[in-house]
DSSP file (Angstrom, degrees, kcal/mol; ACC not computed):
  #  RESIDUE AA STRUCTURE BP1 BP2  ACC     N-H-->O    O-->H-N    N-H-->O    O-->H-N    TCO  KAPPA ALPHA  PHI   PSI    X-CA   Y-CA   Z-CA
    1    1 A M     >        0   0    0      0, 0.0     4,-2.2     0, 0.0     5,-0.2   0.000 360.0 360.0 360.0 -41.4  -39.1 -147.0  -98.0
    2    2 A R  H  >  +     0   0    0      1,-0.2     4,-2.3     2,-0.2     5,-0.2   0.896 360.0  51.7 -62.4 -40.0  -38.4 -143.9 -100.1
    3    3 A Q  H  > S+     0   0    0      1,-0.2     4,-2.4     2,-0.2    -1,-0.2   0.893 108.3  51.7 -63.9 -39.9  -39.4 -141.7  -97.2
    4    4 A F  H  > S+     0   0    0      2,-0.2     4,-2.6     1,-0.2    -1,-0.2   0.917 109.9  48.9 -62.6 -43.5  -37.0 -143.5  -94.9
    5    5 A M  H  X S+     0   0    0     -4,-2.2     4,-2.6     2,-0.2    -2,-0.2   0.910 111.3  49.2 -64.1 -42.2  -34.1 -143.1  -97.4
    6    6 A L  H  X S+     0   0    0     -4,-2.3     4,-2.5     2,-0.2    -1,-0.2   0.898 111.4  50.1 -64.0 -39.7  -34.9 -139.4  -97.7
    7    7 A L  H  X S+     0   0    0     -4,-2.4     4,-2.6     2,-0.2    -2,-0.2   0.936 111.6  48.1 -61.6 -46.8  -35.0 -139.0  -94.0
    8    8 A F  H  X S+     0   0    0     -4,-2.6     4,-2.5     2,-0.2    -2,-0.2   0.920 112.5  48.0 -60.7 -45.6  -31.6 -140.8  -93.6
    9    9 A I  H  X S+     0   0    0     -4,-2.6     4,-2.5     2,-0.2     5,-0.3   0.914 112.2  50.0 -62.6 -43.4  -30.0 -138.7  -96.4
   10   10 A G  H  X S+     0   0    0     -4,-2.5     4,-2.6     1,-0.2    -2,-0.2   0.916 112.2  46.8 -62.0 -44.3  -31.3 -135.5  -94.8
   11   11 A L  H  X S+     0   0    0     -4,-2.6     4,-2.7     2,-0.2     5,-0.3   0.912 111.3  52.5 -63.1 -43.0  -30.0 -136.5  -91.3
   12   12 A F  H  X S+     0   0    0     -4,-2.5     4,-2.0    -5,-0.2    -2,-0.2   0.948 116.2  37.6 -59.2 -51.4  -26.6 -137.5  -92.8
   13   13 A F  H  X S+     0   0    0     -4,-2.5     4,-2.7     2,-0.2     5,-0.2   0.869 115.3  54.7 -71.3 -35.9  -26.1 -134.2  -94.6
   14   14 A G  H  X S+     0   0    0     -4,-2.6     4,-2.4    -5,-0.3    -2,-0.2   0.928 111.2  44.0 -62.8 -45.9  -27.7 -132.1  -91.8
   15   15 A V  H  X S+     0   0    0     -4,-2.7     4,-2.5     2,-0.2    -1,-0.2   0.917 114.9  49.9 -64.9 -43.2  -25.4 -133.5  -89.1
   16   16 A G  H  X S+     0   0    0     -4,-2.0     4,-2.2    -5,-0.3    -2,-0.2   0.919 112.9  45.1 -62.7 -45.2  -22.3 -133.2  -91.4
   17   17 A I  H  X S+     0   0    0     -4,-2.7     4,-2.5     2,-0.2    -1,-0.2   0.910 112.9  51.6 -66.3 -41.9  -23.1 -129.6  -92.3
   18   18 A G  H  X S+     0   0    0     -4,-2.4     4,-2.4    -5,-0.2    -2,-0.2   0.911 110.0  49.7 -60.1 -42.7  -23.8 -128.7  -88.6
   19   19 A F  H  X S+     0   0    0     -4,-2.5     4,-2.5     2,-0.2     5,-0.2   0.923 111.1  48.8 -62.0 -45.4  -20.5 -130.3  -87.6
   20   20 A L  H  X S+     0   0    0     -4,-2.2     4,-2.4     1,-0.2    -2,-0.2   0.893 111.8  49.1 -63.7 -39.9  -18.6 -128.3  -90.2
   21   21 A I  H  X S+     0   0    0     -4,-2.5     4,-1.4     2,-0.2    -1,-0.2   0.926 111.8  49.2 -64.5 -44.2  -20.2 -125.1  -89.2
   22   22 A A  H  <>S+     0   0    0     -4,-2.4     5,-2.6     1,-0.2     3,-0.2   0.928 113.9  44.9 -61.6 -46.3  -19.4 -125.7  -85.5
   23   23 A I  H ><5S+     0   0    0     -4,-2.5     3,-1.6     1,-0.2    -1,-0.2   0.908 111.4  52.4 -65.6 -42.4  -15.8 -126.5  -86.2
   24   24 A S  H 3<5S+     0   0    0     -4,-2.4    -1,-0.2     1,-0.3    -2,-0.2   0.759 107.3  53.5 -68.2 -22.6  -15.3 -123.5  -88.6
   25   25 A S  T 3<5S-     0   0    0     -4,-1.4    -1,-0.3    -3,-0.2    -2,-0.2   0.317 124.6-101.6 -94.4   9.6  -16.7 -121.2  -85.9
   26   26 A G  T < 5 +     0   0    0     -3,-1.6    -3,-0.2     1,-0.2    -2,-0.1   0.618  61.7 164.2  88.2  13.8  -14.2 -122.4  -83.3
   27   27 A A      < -     0   0    0     -5,-2.6     2,-0.4    -6,-0.2    -1,-0.2  -0.379  28.1-141.1 -65.1 142.7  -16.5 -124.8  -81.3
   28   28 A E        -     0   0    0     -2,-0.0     2,-0.5     2,-0.0    -1,-0.1  -0.878   4.5-149.3-108.0 140.1  -14.6 -127.2  -79.1
   29   29 A L    >   +     0   0    0     -2,-0.4     3,-1.7     3,-0.1    10,-0.2  -0.380  28.8 173.1-104.6  53.1  -15.8 -130.8  -78.6
   30   30 A E  T 3   +     0   0    0     -2,-0.5     3,-0.1     1,-0.3    87,-0.1  -0.327  66.9  30.1 -62.3 141.7  -14.6 -131.3  -75.1
   31   31 A G  T 3  S+     0   0    0      1,-0.2     2,-0.5    85,-0.2    -1,-0.3   0.351  98.9 103.1  90.0  -6.4  -15.7 -134.6  -73.6
   32   32 A H  S <  S-     0   0    0     -3,-1.7     7,-0.6    85,-0.1    -1,-0.2  -0.945  76.7-120.3-112.1 127.0  -15.7 -136.2  -77.1
   33   33 A A        -     0   0    0     -2,-0.5     2,-0.7     5,-0.2     3,-0.1  -0.458  19.9-163.7 -69.5 130.4  -12.8 -138.5  -77.9
   34   34 A H        -     0   0    0     -2,-0.2     3,-0.3     0, 0.0     2,-0.1  -0.879  68.6 -22.8-111.9  94.2  -10.8 -137.4  -80.9
   35   35 A G  S >  S-     0   0    0     -2,-0.7     3,-0.6     1,-0.2    92,-0.1  -0.397 108.3 -46.3  91.9-176.9   -8.8 -140.5  -81.8
   36   36 A E  T 3  S+     0   0    0      1,-0.2    91,-0.4    -2,-0.1    -1,-0.2   0.853 139.0  31.9 -61.3 -38.3   -8.0 -143.4  -79.5
   37   37 A M  T 3  S-     0   0    0     -3,-0.3    -1,-0.2     1,-0.2     4,-0.2   0.382 113.8-107.2-105.8   4.4   -6.8 -141.4  -76.5
   38   38 A G    X>  -     0   0    0     -3,-0.6     3,-1.3     1,-0.2     4,-0.8   0.032  38.7 -74.1  88.3 159.4   -9.0 -138.3  -76.9
   39   39 A H  T 34 S+     0   0    0     -7,-0.6     3,-0.3     1,-0.3    -1,-0.2   0.769 124.9  61.8 -68.1 -26.6   -8.1 -134.8  -77.9
   40   40 A D  T 34 S+     0   0    0     76,-0.3    -1,-0.3     1,-0.2    75,-0.2   0.711 113.1  37.2 -71.9 -17.1   -6.4 -133.8  -74.7
   41   41 A M  T X4 S+     0   0    0     -3,-1.3     3,-1.9    -4,-0.2    -1,-0.2   0.487  84.5 123.6-111.0  -6.1   -3.8 -136.5  -75.3
   42   42 A A  G >< S-     0   0    0     -4,-0.8     3,-2.2    -3,-0.3    -7,-0.1  -0.358  93.1 -10.8 -62.2 130.6   -3.5 -136.3  -79.1
   43   43 A D  G 3  S-     0   0    0      1,-0.3    -1,-0.3    -2,-0.1     3,-0.1   0.663 117.1 -77.7  54.4  19.4    0.1 -135.8  -80.1
   44   44 A G  G <  S+     0   0    0     -3,-1.9     2,-0.4     1,-0.2    -1,-0.3   0.599  97.3 133.3  72.2   9.8    1.0 -135.0  -76.5
   45   45 A M    <   -     0   0    0     -3,-2.2    -1,-0.2    -6,-0.1     2,-0.2  -0.804  53.4-130.3 -99.6 134.1   -0.5 -131.5  -76.7
   46   46 A A        -     0   0    0     -2,-0.4     2,-0.3    -3,-0.1    -6,-0.1  -0.535  23.0-116.8 -79.3 146.2   -2.8 -130.3  -74.0
   47   47 A H        -     0   0    0     -2,-0.2     2,-0.6    68,-0.1    68,-0.1  -0.598  30.5-111.3 -79.7 141.8   -6.1 -128.7  -75.0
   48   48 A D        +     0   0    0     -2,-0.3     3,-0.2     1,-0.1    -1,-0.1  -0.662  37.1 173.6 -79.4 116.1   -6.6 -125.1  -74.1
   49   49 A H    >   +     0   0    0     -2,-0.6     3,-1.8     1,-0.2    -1,-0.1  -0.237  27.4 137.4-112.7  41.8   -9.2 -124.8  -71.4
   50   50 A A  T 3   +     0   0    0      1,-0.3    -1,-0.2     3,-0.1     3,-0.0   0.760  61.7  69.0 -61.9 -24.6   -8.8 -121.0  -70.8
   51   51 A E  T 3  S+     0   0    0     -3,-0.2     2,-0.3     1,-0.1    -1,-0.3   0.648 111.3  21.9 -73.8 -12.5  -12.5 -120.5  -70.6
   52   52 A H  S <  S-     0   0    0     -3,-1.8     2,-0.5    93,-0.1    93,-0.1  -0.993  81.4-110.9-152.8 157.5  -12.8 -122.4  -67.3
   53   53 A D        +     0   0    0     91,-0.5    -3,-0.1    -2,-0.3    -2,-0.0  -0.749  26.8 172.0 -96.9 125.4  -10.5 -123.4  -64.5
   54   54 A H  S    S+     0   0    0     -2,-0.5    -1,-0.1    92,-0.1    91,-0.1   0.367  75.5  52.9-105.0   1.6   -9.5 -127.0  -63.9
   55   55 A S  S    S+     0   0    0     91,-0.1     2,-0.6     2,-0.1    -1,-0.1   0.770  79.9  85.8-112.9 -29.5   -7.0 -126.4  -61.2
   56   56 A T  S    S-     0   0    0      1,-0.1    -1,-0.1     2,-0.0    -3,-0.1  -0.647  75.3-128.5 -83.0 119.4   -8.5 -124.3  -58.3
   57   57 A L        -     0   0    0     -2,-0.6     2,-0.5    89,-0.1    91,-0.2  -0.355  17.9-153.6 -65.1 143.0  -10.3 -126.5  -55.8
   58   58 A L  E     -a  148   0A   0     89,-2.8    91,-2.3    -2,-0.0     2,-0.1  -0.976  18.5-123.5-120.8 118.1  -13.8 -125.4  -55.0
   59   59 A E  E     -a  149   0A   0     -2,-0.5    91,-0.2    89,-0.2    89,-0.1  -0.384  19.9-131.3 -59.6 133.0  -15.2 -126.4  -51.6
   60   60 A N        -     0   0    0     89,-2.9     2,-0.2     1,-0.2    -1,-0.1   0.881  39.6-150.3 -56.6 -42.7  -18.4 -128.3  -52.1
   61   61 A G        +     0   0    0     88,-0.3    -1,-0.2    41,-0.1    40,-0.0  -0.679  43.5   1.6 105.0-161.3  -20.4 -126.3  -49.6
   62   62 A D  S    S+     0   0    0     -2,-0.2     0, 0.0     3,-0.0     0, 0.0  -0.146  97.7  49.6 -62.6 156.4  -23.3 -127.2  -47.4
   63   63 A G  S    S-     0   0    0      2,-0.0    -2,-0.1    39,-0.0    40,-0.1  -0.366  98.7 -31.8 105.5 174.8  -24.7 -130.7  -47.4
   64   64 A P  S    S-     0   0    0      0, 0.0    39,-0.0     0, 0.0     0, 0.0  -0.335  74.2 -96.7 -66.8 148.9  -23.2 -134.1  -47.0
   65   65 A A        -     0   0    0      1,-0.1     2,-0.1    24,-0.0    85,-0.1  -0.465  37.2-131.2 -68.8 129.0  -19.7 -134.6  -48.4
   66   66 A P        -     0   0    0      0, 0.0     2,-0.3     0, 0.0    22,-0.2  -0.453  27.0-174.4 -74.9 154.8  -19.7 -136.1  -51.9
   67   67 A S  E     -C   87   0B   0     20,-2.0    20,-2.0    -2,-0.1     2,-0.3  -0.962   8.5-157.9-144.3 162.8  -17.4 -139.1  -52.7
   68   68 A V  E     +C   86   0B   0     -2,-0.3     2,-0.3    88,-0.2    18,-0.2  -0.997   9.8 177.1-144.0 145.4  -16.3 -141.1  -55.7
   69   69 A D  E     -C   85   0B   0     16,-2.3    16,-3.1    -2,-0.3     2,-0.3  -0.956  15.4-153.7-138.6 157.0  -14.9 -144.5  -56.4
   70   70 A I  E     -C   84   0B   0     -2,-0.3     2,-0.4    14,-0.2    14,-0.2  -0.933   8.4-161.9-134.1 157.2  -14.1 -146.1  -59.8
   71   71 A A  E     -C   83   0B   0     12,-1.9    12,-2.8    -2,-0.3     2,-0.5  -0.996   9.4-151.3-134.5 141.0  -13.9 -149.5  -61.3
   72   72 A L  E     -C   82   0B   0     -2,-0.4     2,-0.5    10,-0.2    10,-0.2  -0.965  13.8-173.7-112.7 123.8  -12.2 -150.5  -64.6
   73   73 A I  E     -C   81   0B   0      8,-2.8     8,-3.2    -2,-0.5     2,-0.2  -0.971  27.3-121.9-120.5 122.5  -13.6 -153.5  -66.4
   74   74 A E  E     -C   80   0B   0     -2,-0.5     2,-0.3     6,-0.2     6,-0.3  -0.438  29.2-126.1 -64.0 129.0  -11.8 -154.8  -69.5
   75   75 A D        -     0   0    0      4,-2.1     4,-0.1    -2,-0.2    -1,-0.1  -0.576   8.3-136.2 -76.6 136.5  -14.2 -154.8  -72.4
   76   76 A T  S    S+     0   0    0     -2,-0.3    -1,-0.1     1,-0.2     3,-0.1   0.737 102.8  38.0 -68.3 -21.1  -14.5 -158.2  -74.1
   77   77 A A  S    S-     0   0    0      1,-0.3     2,-0.3     2,-0.0    -1,-0.2   0.901 130.9 -37.6 -92.4 -53.9  -14.3 -156.6  -77.6
   78   78 A A  S    S+     0   0    0     48,-0.1    -1,-0.3    49,-0.0    -2,-0.1  -0.933  97.4   2.5-170.7 145.9  -11.8 -153.8  -77.1
   79   79 A G  S    S-     0   0    0     -2,-0.3    -4,-2.1    -3,-0.1     2,-0.3  -0.315  82.8 -63.1  76.2-153.8  -10.7 -151.2  -74.5
   80   80 A W  E     -CD  74 126B   0     46,-3.3    46,-3.5    -6,-0.3     2,-0.5  -0.946  28.2-134.2-137.6 151.0  -12.0 -150.7  -71.0
   81   81 A N  E     -CD  73 125B   0     -8,-3.2    -8,-2.8    -2,-0.3     2,-0.5  -0.949  20.9-152.8-108.5 128.0  -15.3 -149.8  -69.4
   82   82 A L  E     -CD  72 124B   0     42,-3.4    42,-1.8    -2,-0.5     2,-0.5  -0.872   5.3-163.2-102.3 126.7  -15.1 -147.2  -66.6
   83   83 A Q  E     -CD  71 123B   0    -12,-2.8   -12,-1.9    -2,-0.5     2,-0.6  -0.953   3.2-160.4-109.7 126.6  -17.7 -147.2  -63.8
   84   84 A V  E     -C   70   0B   0     38,-3.2     2,-0.6    -2,-0.5   -14,-0.2  -0.929   6.7-168.1-108.8 116.0  -17.9 -144.1  -61.7
   85   85 A M  E     -C   69   0B   0    -16,-3.1   -16,-2.3    -2,-0.6     2,-0.3  -0.918  10.6-178.2-110.7 118.0  -19.7 -144.7  -58.4
   86   86 A T  E     -C   68   0B   0     -2,-0.6     2,-0.4   -18,-0.2   -18,-0.2  -0.795  16.9-158.8-115.6 156.2  -20.6 -141.6  -56.4
   87   87 A E  E    S+C   67   0B   0    -20,-2.0   -20,-2.0    -2,-0.3     3,-0.1  -0.993  81.0   4.7-128.8 140.6  -22.3 -140.8  -53.1
   88   88 A N  S    S+     0   0    0     -2,-0.4     2,-0.3   -22,-0.2    -1,-0.1   0.848 108.8 104.9  56.8  37.5  -24.0 -137.6  -52.2
   89   89 A F        -     0   0    0    -23,-0.1     2,-0.4    -3,-0.1    15,-0.2  -0.992  51.6-161.8-148.0 138.0  -23.4 -136.3  -55.8
   90   90 A A  E     -e  104   0C   0     13,-2.3    15,-1.5    -2,-0.3     2,-0.2  -0.985  23.6-125.3-123.1 129.6  -25.7 -135.9  -58.8
   91   91 A F  E     -e  105   0C   0     -2,-0.4    15,-0.2    13,-0.2    29,-0.1  -0.538  26.5-172.7 -67.8 134.8  -24.5 -135.6  -62.4
   92   92 A A    >   +     0   0    0     13,-3.1     3,-1.7    -2,-0.2     4,-0.3  -0.604  15.1 166.5-133.0  71.7  -26.0 -132.4  -63.8
   93   93 A P  G >  S+     0   0    0      0, 0.0     3,-0.9     0, 0.0    -1,-0.1   0.806  77.7  55.7 -61.3 -30.0  -25.3 -132.2  -67.6
   94   94 A T  G 3  S+     0   0    0      1,-0.2    -2,-0.0     3,-0.0     0, 0.0   0.597 103.9  55.6 -79.1  -8.0  -27.8 -129.4  -68.2
   95   95 A A  G X  S+     0   0    0     -3,-1.7     3,-1.7    10,-0.1    -1,-0.2   0.360  74.4 133.0-103.0   4.3  -26.1 -127.2  -65.6
   96   96 A V  T <  S+     0   0    0     -3,-0.9    48,-0.2    -4,-0.3    47,-0.1  -0.266  74.2  18.1 -59.0 143.1  -22.6 -127.2  -67.0
   97   97 A N  T 3  S+     0   0    0     46,-2.8    -1,-0.3     1,-0.3    47,-0.2   0.590 108.2 104.9  69.2  14.0  -21.0 -123.8  -67.3
   98   98 A Q  S <  S-     0   0    0     -3,-1.7    -1,-0.3     1,-0.2     3,-0.1  -0.453  81.9 -55.8-109.0-173.0  -23.5 -122.4  -64.8
   99   99 A E        -     0   0    0     -2,-0.2     2,-0.2     1,-0.1    -1,-0.2  -0.207  64.0 -93.2 -64.7 154.1  -23.2 -121.5  -61.1
  100  100 A H        -     0   0    0     43,-0.1    -1,-0.1    42,-0.1     5,-0.1  -0.485  37.8-172.6 -69.0 133.0  -21.9 -124.0  -58.5
  101  101 A V    >   -     0   0    0      3,-0.3     3,-1.4    -2,-0.2    42,-0.1  -0.995  34.9-106.9-124.0 121.5  -24.6 -126.0  -56.8
  102  102 A P  T 3  S+     0   0    0      0, 0.0   -41,-0.1     0, 0.0     3,-0.1  -0.123  99.6  12.7 -50.3 140.8  -23.3 -128.2  -53.9
  103  103 A N  T 3  S+     0   0    0      1,-0.2   -13,-2.3   -43,-0.1     2,-0.3   0.669 110.8  93.5  68.3  20.8  -23.2 -131.9  -54.6
  104  104 A T  E <   +e   90   0C   0     -3,-1.4     2,-0.3   -15,-0.2    39,-0.3  -0.946  42.5  79.3-136.5 161.1  -23.8 -131.5  -58.4
  105  105 A G  E     -e   91   0C   0    -15,-1.5   -13,-3.1    -2,-0.3     2,-0.2  -0.995  65.8 -74.7 151.0-138.3  -21.7 -131.3  -61.5
  106  106 A H  E     -F  141   0D   0     35,-2.1    35,-3.5    -2,-0.3     2,-0.3  -0.801  37.1-108.0-146.0-176.5  -19.8 -133.7  -63.8
  107  107 A A  E     -FG 140 119D   0     12,-2.4    12,-2.9    -2,-0.2     2,-0.4  -0.909  12.9-144.6-124.4 152.4  -16.6 -135.7  -63.8
  108  108 A H  E     -FG 139 118D   0     31,-2.2    31,-2.1    -2,-0.3     2,-0.4  -0.955  15.9-149.7-113.2 136.6  -13.3 -135.4  -65.5
  109  109 A V  E     -FG 138 117D   0      8,-2.9     7,-3.6    -2,-0.4     8,-1.4  -0.901  13.7-171.6-110.4 132.7  -11.5 -138.6  -66.6
  110  110 A Y  E     -FG 137 115D   0     27,-3.0    27,-2.3    -2,-0.4     2,-0.5  -0.947  14.1-159.6-124.8 143.5   -7.7 -138.7  -66.7
  111  111 A V  E >  S-FG 136 114D   0      3,-2.6     3,-1.9    -2,-0.4    25,-0.2  -0.985  85.5 -18.8-121.1 118.4   -5.3 -141.3  -68.1
  112  112 A N  T 3  S-     0   0    0     23,-3.6    24,-0.1    -2,-0.5    -1,-0.1   0.867 129.5 -52.4  51.5  40.3   -1.7 -141.0  -66.7
  113  113 A G  T 3  S+     0   0    0     22,-0.4     2,-0.5     1,-0.2    -1,-0.3   0.347 114.3 115.2  84.0  -6.8   -2.5 -137.5  -65.7
  114  114 A Q  E <  S-G  111   0D   0     -3,-1.9    -3,-2.6   -68,-0.0    -1,-0.2  -0.842  72.9-114.0 -99.2 130.4   -3.7 -136.4  -69.1
  115  115 A K  E     +G  110   0D   0     -2,-0.5    -5,-0.3    -5,-0.2   -75,-0.2  -0.437  35.9 174.4 -65.9 128.2   -7.4 -135.3  -69.4
  116  116 A L  E     -     0   0D   0     -7,-3.6   -76,-0.3     1,-0.3     2,-0.3   0.824  55.3 -27.6 -98.9 -45.6   -9.3 -137.7  -71.6
  117  117 A A  E     -G  109   0D   0     -8,-1.4    -8,-2.9   -79,-0.1     2,-0.4  -0.987  45.4-115.5-164.1 165.5  -12.9 -136.6  -71.3
  118  118 A R  E     -G  108   0D   0     -2,-0.3     2,-0.3   -10,-0.2   -10,-0.2  -0.951  38.8-165.2-106.7 133.9  -15.7 -134.9  -69.4
  119  119 A I  E     -G  107   0D   0    -12,-2.9   -12,-2.4    -2,-0.4     5,-0.1  -0.916  24.1-164.5-127.5 155.1  -18.5 -137.2  -68.5
  120  120 A Y  S    S+     0   0    0     -2,-0.3   -29,-0.1   -14,-0.2   -15,-0.1   0.062  71.4  34.9-122.0  21.1  -22.1 -136.7  -67.2
  121  121 A G  S    S-     0   0    0      2,-0.1   -14,-0.1   -29,-0.1   -29,-0.0  -0.944  90.2 -86.4-163.3-179.0  -23.0 -140.2  -66.0
  122  122 A P  S    S+     0   0    0      0, 0.0   -38,-3.2     0, 0.0     2,-0.4   0.541  98.7  56.0 -82.0  -6.8  -21.7 -143.3  -64.3
  123  123 A W  E     +D   83   0B   0    -40,-0.2     2,-0.3     2,-0.0   -40,-0.2  -0.958  51.4 165.8-130.2 146.7  -20.3 -145.2  -67.3
  124  124 A M  E     -D   82   0B   0    -42,-1.8   -42,-3.4    -2,-0.4     2,-0.5  -0.976  29.0-132.4-152.5 141.2  -17.8 -144.5  -70.0
  125  125 A H  E     -D   81   0B   0     -2,-0.3     2,-0.5   -44,-0.2   -44,-0.2  -0.850  20.6-161.9 -94.1 130.0  -16.0 -146.6  -72.6
  126  126 A I  E     -D   80   0B   0    -46,-3.5   -46,-3.3    -2,-0.5     3,-0.1  -0.941  14.4-134.8-109.5 131.7  -12.3 -146.0  -72.8
  127  127 A G        -     0   0    0     -2,-0.5   -47,-0.3   -91,-0.4    -1,-0.1   0.198  56.7 -34.0 -66.9-164.2  -10.5 -147.2  -75.9
  128  128 A E        -     0   0    0    -49,-0.2    -1,-0.2     1,-0.1   -48,-0.0  -0.267  63.4-145.8 -57.1 138.3   -7.2 -149.0  -76.0
  129  129 A L        -     0   0    0     -3,-0.1     3,-0.1     1,-0.1   -50,-0.1  -0.724  27.0 -92.6-102.1 156.0   -4.8 -147.9  -73.2
  130  130 A P        -     0   0    0      0, 0.0    33,-0.2     0, 0.0    -1,-0.1  -0.299  50.1 -96.1 -65.1 153.9   -1.0 -147.8  -73.6
  131  131 A S  S    S+     0   0    0     33,-0.1     2,-0.2    31,-0.1    33,-0.2  -0.329  86.5  30.0 -68.7 152.3    0.9 -150.8  -72.5
  132  132 A G  E    S- H   0 163D   0     31,-3.3    31,-3.2    -3,-0.1     2,-0.5  -0.616 111.4  -7.8 101.5-159.9    2.4 -151.0  -69.1
  133  133 A E  E     - H   0 162D   0     29,-0.2     2,-0.4    -2,-0.2    29,-0.2  -0.635  68.3-176.8 -78.8 124.5    1.3 -149.4  -65.8
  134  134 A V  E     - H   0 161D   0     27,-3.2    27,-3.0    -2,-0.5     2,-0.6  -0.981  15.3-154.3-128.2 132.7   -1.6 -147.1  -66.4
  135  135 A T  E     - H   0 160D   0     -2,-0.4   -23,-3.6    25,-0.2     2,-0.5  -0.936   7.9-169.7-109.6 123.0   -3.4 -144.9  -63.9
  136  136 A V  E     +FH 111 159D   0     23,-2.9    23,-2.6    -2,-0.6     2,-0.3  -0.944  13.1 179.4-107.9 128.4   -7.0 -143.8  -64.6
  137  137 A S  E     -FH 110 158D   0    -27,-2.3   -27,-3.0    -2,-0.5     2,-0.4  -0.935  15.2-159.4-131.2 155.4   -8.4 -141.2  -62.3
  138  138 A V  E     -FH 109 157D   0     19,-2.7    19,-2.2    -2,-0.3     2,-0.4  -0.999   4.6-165.8-134.4 131.9  -11.7 -139.4  -62.0
  139  139 A S  E     -FH 108 156D   0    -31,-2.1   -31,-2.2    -2,-0.4     2,-0.5  -0.932  21.4-128.4-114.7 143.3  -12.4 -136.0  -60.3
  140  140 A L  E     -F  107   0D   0     15,-2.6     8,-2.9    -2,-0.4     2,-0.4  -0.785  33.7-165.5 -86.2 132.8  -15.8 -134.7  -59.4
  141  141 A N  E     -FI 106 147D   0    -35,-3.5   -35,-2.1    -2,-0.5     5,-0.1  -0.914  17.1-119.3-125.7 147.0  -16.2 -131.2  -60.8
  142  142 A A    >   -     0   0    0      4,-2.8     3,-2.2    -2,-0.4   -37,-0.2  -0.194  41.8 -96.8 -70.9 170.0  -18.6 -128.4  -60.2
  143  143 A N  T 3  S+     0   0    0    -39,-0.3   -46,-2.8     1,-0.3   -45,-0.2   0.783 129.1  59.4 -57.4 -26.5  -20.7 -126.9  -62.9
  144  144 A T  T 3  S-     0   0    0    -47,-0.2   -91,-0.5   -48,-0.2    -1,-0.3   0.470 118.2-115.7 -81.6  -2.7  -18.0 -124.3  -63.2
  145  145 A H  S <  S+     0   0    0     -3,-2.2    -2,-0.1     1,-0.3   -93,-0.1   0.209  72.2 134.0  84.7 -10.5  -15.5 -127.1  -64.0
  146  146 A S        -     0   0    0      1,-0.1    -4,-2.8    -5,-0.1    -1,-0.3  -0.455  67.6-102.5 -66.3 140.4  -13.4 -126.5  -60.8
  147  147 A P  B     -I  141   0D   0      0, 0.0   -89,-2.8     0, 0.0    -6,-0.3  -0.437  38.6-118.6 -63.4 133.5  -12.6 -129.7  -59.0
  148  148 A L  E     -a   58   0A   0     -8,-2.9     7,-2.6     7,-0.2     2,-0.3  -0.446  33.8-167.9 -71.7 146.8  -14.8 -130.2  -56.0
  149  149 A A  E     -aB  59 154A   0    -91,-2.3   -89,-2.9     5,-0.3     2,-0.4  -0.967  19.1-156.2-136.0 152.2  -13.1 -130.4  -52.6
  150  150 A V  E >  S- B   0 153A   0      3,-2.4     3,-1.5    -2,-0.3   -91,-0.1  -0.987  87.6 -15.0-127.0 119.4  -14.1 -131.3  -49.1
  151  151 A D  T 3  S-     0   0    0     -2,-0.4    -1,-0.1     1,-0.3     3,-0.1   0.869 131.1 -52.0  53.2  41.2  -12.0 -129.8  -46.3
  152  152 A G  T 3  S+     0   0    0      1,-0.2     2,-0.5     0, 0.0    -1,-0.3   0.485 114.8 114.1  80.4   3.4   -9.4 -128.8  -48.9
  153  153 A V  E <   -B  150   0A   0     -3,-1.5    -3,-2.4   -96,-0.0    -1,-0.2  -0.931  69.6-117.3-112.3 127.2   -9.0 -132.3  -50.4
  154  154 A A  E     -B  149   0A   0     -2,-0.5     2,-1.0    -5,-0.2    -5,-0.3  -0.278  23.0-122.7 -59.9 142.2  -10.1 -132.9  -54.0
  155  155 A V        +     0   0    0     -7,-2.6   -15,-2.6   -15,-0.3     2,-0.3  -0.780  63.3 125.8 -88.7 102.2  -12.9 -135.4  -54.5
  156  156 A Q  E     -H  139   0D   0     -2,-1.0     2,-0.3   -17,-0.2   -88,-0.2  -0.963  42.9-153.4-153.9 165.2  -11.3 -137.9  -56.7
  157  157 A A  E     -H  138   0D   0    -19,-2.2   -19,-2.7    -2,-0.3     2,-0.3  -0.981  11.1-168.5-143.1 152.6  -10.5 -141.6  -57.2
  158  158 A A  E     -H  137   0D   0     -2,-0.3     2,-0.4   -21,-0.2   -21,-0.2  -0.992   7.6-167.8-144.1 149.7   -7.8 -143.4  -59.1
  159  159 A R  E     -H  136   0D   0    -23,-2.6   -23,-2.9    -2,-0.3     2,-0.5  -0.998  10.2-153.3-135.3 136.5   -6.9 -147.0  -60.1
  160  160 A T  E     +H  135   0D   0     -2,-0.4     2,-0.3   -25,-0.2   -25,-0.2  -0.947  21.1 174.3-110.6 128.8   -3.6 -148.2  -61.5
  161  161 A I  E     -H  134   0D   0    -27,-3.0   -27,-3.2    -2,-0.5     2,-0.6  -0.862  31.5-121.7-127.4 162.0   -3.7 -151.3  -63.8
  162  162 A T  E     -H  133   0D   0     -2,-0.3     2,-0.5   -29,-0.2   -29,-0.2  -0.939  25.1-159.3-106.4 121.4   -1.1 -153.1  -65.9
  163  163 A V  E      H  132   0D   0    -31,-3.2   -31,-3.3    -2,-0.6    -2,-0.0  -0.875 360.0 360.0-102.6 125.5   -2.0 -153.2  -69.6
  164  164 A E              0   0    0     -2,-0.5   -33,-0.1   -33,-0.2    -1,-0.1   0.442 360.0 360.0 -91.0 360.0   -0.4 -156.0  -71.6
């Protein structure tokens, strides 16, 4: 029991110190929600993504065209569960920030046009959404973060729901 407690204490302080070092050295925690709506939506201020481009479409390249569809399922406890369904696309979390490889990458999730997170798999929990009509959209992005395109059209999907 004593060994377990020492392990727990060590992990607790190790993670905390690592987090403080990362933040103090300017590390950004993109893809990690900071508050209910995520850091890109906090206080209405956009996060600076100068290190990579989120606006210039990148043609997917050779191979079958990737596609994406999404579903929003209200969570029975709180918030919403987002399901991202892709075809001809593989999530590649270990290749982020590397060269583009056709049909691979990650996804960006937006709520009412504001970036919420970067995701590396087919499911994500979204916290409480604002009341009223809300649009959740997902774009497939290359390892370089540029939105993937097929014949000049971004590979993305959107759903609009009414939140009471």
